[in-house]
Steps between C-alpha positions, in 0.01 A plus 500: 500500500173702500651730761788578262266562202282729723808700602645512149181661370462713811151361576516465877205725541295313238584131557442337836680171572319346789657158531272215613169605644209307661244398239222718659705816435556433128173652372595840644840489329340408171238773533778754564689393184468647156661200330565152623799288403590135430872521424593133486771341294341312213786246506409376853333166453248569776374810309456332161135402526411660832211738531530698823168577665629852571456580134129469539504691825691788347269515198179470701616814685522695171883486481700442187773241535847501364627139467796341337415270214402192698337236273212421742424867556514583131277206412242593762489875455617549147540846356308817560332386821674734748819298517819649351790270439879555527785274404670506838437610858758782448266659244201523732578840661581663163165368367314631807647848454412492128136409588478785750647748253279397207186502715399135428472387866124572543400356156701179565358469850148513357586232247639280773187537713274421197708195425485343850130575538451190284643302783289632792314236701172649383605467136634147548187379683272671248682320213488167689125548558443577134689188389325283754156622384598440140606139580180432695290647212681281244459199722120555529471555123710189429758702311785452739818371334586135587 
């Protein structure tokens, strides 16, 4: 299906369809991309509340993501965080072309990176440490909630 869309829009020189690749090769493909895609069908039960790890991987590498309107993805990433939504997988290529033409790719990639920085291991452990220190302090002062 993607092959047909790529040919219809004459994008063979711009879109590379790799098929399955070993996990260790994936970062180089993401790095070579301008935009990353999650063109799933929202009606598929397995995609209703799923949150693919690849979304975070794409965004951490400063890539905007075009995703269909999957409930779990929309709930997690919301609006204006580097993720652009389409109604169906068939709309993904047209949306990518629009983003390239209107020059929004870099800006959206930056928003994506800023969004996922909140989920880095350093950020998560810093927050955990802050909460732990707060609880210990409250315990020592006798103000911990019972």
